[in-house]
Each structure stands twice: as structure tokens, then as C-alpha cells.
C-alpha positions in Angstrom: 7.9 6.2 -2.5 5.2 7.0 0.1 7.7 8.9 2.3 8.7 11.0 -0.7 5.0 11.7 -1.6 4.1 12.8 1.9 2.8 16.3 1.9 1.8 16.2 -1.8 -1.5 15.5 -3.5 0.0 12.2 -4.6 0.1 10.8 -1.1 -3.5 9.9 -0.7 -3.9 8.0 -4.0 -0.5 6.3 -3.6 -1.1 5.3 0.0 -4.6 4.0 -0.8 -3.2 2.0 -3.8 -0.6 0.4 -1.6 -3.2 -0.4 1.1 -5.9 -1.8 -1.1 -4.4 -3.0 -4.4 -6.9 -0.9 -6.4 -6.2 -0.2 -10.0 -5.6 3.4 -11.1 -9.0 3.9 -12.6 -10.7 2.3 -9.6 -8.9 4.6 -7.2 -9.9 7.7 -9.2 -13.6 6.6 -9.5 -13.9 6.0 -5.7 -16.7 8.0 -4.1 -17.3 8.6 -0.4 -20.6 6.8 -0.5 -18.7 3.6 -1.4 -16.4 3.9 1.6 -17.5 2.7 5.1 -14.9 4.0 7.5 -16.7 2.5 10.5 -16.6 -1.0 9.0 -13.2 -0.4 7.4 -14.4 -1.3 3.9 -14.7 0.2 0.5 -16.7 -1.0 -2.6 -15.2 -1.0 -6.1 -18.1 -0.2 -8.4 -16.6 1.9 -11.2 -13.4 2.9 -13.0 -12.4 6.3 -14.4 -11.2 6.0 -17.9 -10.4 8.3 -20.8 -12.7 7.7 -23.8 -11.6 9.9 -26.7 -11.4 13.4 -25.2 -13.7 12.7 -22.3 -13.4 11.0 -18.9 -16.1 8.5 -18.1 -17.0 6.2 -15.3 -17.2 2.7 -16.5 -18.6 -0.3 -14.6 -16.1 -3.1 -13.7 -15.3 -5.4 -16.6 -16.3 -8.6 -14.6 -18.5 -9.5 -11.6 -15.3 -10.3 -9.6 -13.9 -6.8 -10.3 -17.0 -5.4 -8.6 -15.9 -6.2 -5.1 -15.5 -5.1 -1.4 -12.0 -4.5 -0.1 -10.9 -4.2 3.5 -9.1 -1.1 4.7 -6.3 -1.5 7.3 -6.6 0.8 10.3 -3.8 3.1 9.0 -5.8 3.7 5.8 -9.0 4.4 7.7 -7.2 7.0 9.8 -5.7 8.5 6.7 -9.0 8.7 5.0 -10.7 10.3 8.0 -8.1 13.0 8.0 -8.3 13.4 4.2 -12.1 13.8 4.4 -11.8 16.5 7.0 -9.2 18.4 4.9 -11.3 18.0 1.8 -14.4 19.4 3.6 -12.3 22.5 4.6 -11.3 23.0 1.0 -14.9 22.7 -0.1 -15.9 25.4 2.3 -13.2 27.7 1.1 -14.0 27.2 -2.6 -17.8 27.6 -2.2 -19.5 27.5 -5.6 -16.2 26.8 -7.3 -16.3 23.3 -5.8 -17.6 20.5 -8.0 -19.6 18.2 -5.7 -19.0 14.8 -7.2 -18.4 13.0 -3.9 -15.0 11.8 -5.1 -12.4 10.6 -2.6 -9.5 11.6 -4.9 -9.9 14.8 -6.9 -7.6 17.5 -8.3 -8.3 20.0 -5.5 -11.6 21.5 -6.5 -13.8 18.3 -6.5 -13.1 17.7 -10.2 -11.9 14.2 -11.2 -8.1 13.8 -11.2 -7.3 12.6 -14.8 -5.6 9.1 -14.8 -2.7 10.5 -16.9 -2.1 13.2 -14.3 -1.6 10.7 -11.6 0.8 8.7 -13.7 2.8 11.8 -14.6 3.0 12.7 -10.9 4.2 9.2 -10.2 7.0 9.4 -12.7 8.1 12.8 -11.5 8.3 11.4 -8.0 10.4 8.4 -9.3 12.9 10.8 -10.9 13.2 12.8 -7.7 13.9 9.8 -5.5 16.1 8.1 -8.1 14.0 4.9 -8.6 13.4 4.8 -12.4 11.6 1.9 -14.0 8.8 1.4 -11.4 5.2 1.6 -12.6 2.3 2.9 -10.7 0.7 -0.5 -11.2 3.6 -2.0 -9.2 1.9 -0.7 -6.0 -0.8 -3.2 -6.8 1.7 -6.0 -7.2 3.4 -5.0 -4.0 0.1 -5.2 -2.2 -0.5 -8.7 -3.5 3.0 -9.8 -2.8 2.9 -8.7 0.8 -0.4 -10.6 1.4 0.9 -13.8 -0.2 4.2 -13.6 1.7 2.1 -13.2 4.9 0.4 -16.5 4.0 -3.0 -14.9 3.3 -5.0 -17.5 1.4 -4.7 -17.0 -2.4 -8.5 -16.9 -2.8 -8.7 -13.9 -0.4 -5.9 -12.2 -2.3 -7.6 -12.9 -5.6 -10.9 -11.5 -4.4 -9.2 -8.3 -3.1 -7.5 -7.8 -6.4 -10.7 -8.5 -8.4 -9.0 -11.1 -10.5 -11.0 -13.3 -12.8 -10.0 -16.5 -10.9 -7.7 -17.8 -8.2 -5.7 -19.6 -10.8 -5.0 -16.3 -12.6 -3.7 -14.9 -9.3 -1.4 -17.9 -8.7 -0.1 -17.8 -12.3 0.7 -14.1 -11.9 2.5 -14.6 -8.6 4.0 -18.0 -9.2 7.5 -16.6 -8.4 6.4 -16.5 -4.8 5.6 -20.2 -4.7 9.0 -21.3 -3.2 8.6 -18.8 -0.4 5.1 -20.0 0.3 6.3 -23.6 0.3 9.0 -22.7 2.8 6.3 -21.1 5.0 4.1 -24.2 4.7 7.0 -26.4 5.7 7.8 -24.2 8.8 4.1 -24.3 9.8 4.0 -28.1 9.6 7.2 -28.3 11.6 5.8 -26.1 14.3 2.6 -28.1 14.4 3.9 -31.7 14.5 7.7 -31.6 14.3 8.2 -32.3 18.0 5.8 -35.3 17.9 7.5 -36.8 14.9 10.9 -36.3 16.5 9.8 -37.9 19.7 8.6 -40.9 17.7 12.0 -41.2 16.1 13.6 -41.2 19.5 11.3 -43.9 20.8 12.1 -46.1 17.8 
């Protein structure tokens, strides 16, 4: 999906969603002042939502949803390039640019409506022949990859802004057999040789 989106306005939000696990509204509310490229971190402090006919920035629903998320080096490099290209567009548009400090906007600084991002996602799905996937599945893919890499569930839960670690584990309980296998391999590598030697001595 990311390869198919490359070169389009969808690429930045999709790549960022896959790299951070942010929700759609959180992505679209992200401002540059909440991104620290030097430290490789971003802060989730708001969510862009439609309320009646207007778009408003709402605070996170819980304290855990207000969080700091790490940025992998590839995402940092992508955002550096994006900020440079955005600055060039801003110069070209002059007074037509809406200076809202948004990381993701529709091309003139104005917020990208959440529905527009979703429609673009579904058009992309049809083009690549992968119907049935949701934009939210990028968030699930993010969490799945972390858990499969044996990242501690508490760290994953904090990155996702879940209400509790138990909620995270309940959501991704289908990964438990894989995680148990990883745990078994880790123990085997740590003490398997010693145990086997003890058997031989016996």
C-alpha cells in the first residue's frame, strides 16, 4: 500500500500511520510544534474530528491517549523532506497559504478532512486490488509488528494510547501463541545448553 501511495498526497499520512500507530484524527491534528525531529519524537495532543458541519480539534479522550511516540529514523527522514517541500509550497502560495502549522494538510495549509483521507485510502485499495482493508488496519499492523518483535506489551500499549495494557493484550490475544514461541526460544538460548549438559552428566 505504501509503495502504491508513493508520489501522492496519501503517502505522508499513510507512512506516518504505519510508523507510529496514530489514529486518523491524531494524524490530521498533528502540528510541527509537536514534532521533535532531533529527538525522533512526536506528541499526541489533539484529534481532528467532524462535529456537525465543522472540523474541530478535540483533546485526547483519556490521559493515556495524550502521549509521546517515538519516530523511527526512516520516518524522521521522511518528515524532514516533507517539511522542506511544504515550506516551498508555502512560499509559492503566499497569502493563499493557511498558516496552521499542520504536518498533514490538503496542499494549502488547510486541514485535510478525515473523510478525504479515508476516501483516498479506498481508491488506492481498489487500484491495487486489496479490497476489505481499513485505514485503521495500519494501526493494527504497527502494533502487530511490535508485539511480534517481542516489544514489551506495556510499551506497545503506551505507543497506541490504549486505556490499559490488558486492553492491548485482549485486542491482540491472537498473537499470544507466537509470543509464547518467542519466549520459549529465548529461554532455550539462555539456559538450554546448561540444562542439556546437566542431563548428560546424569
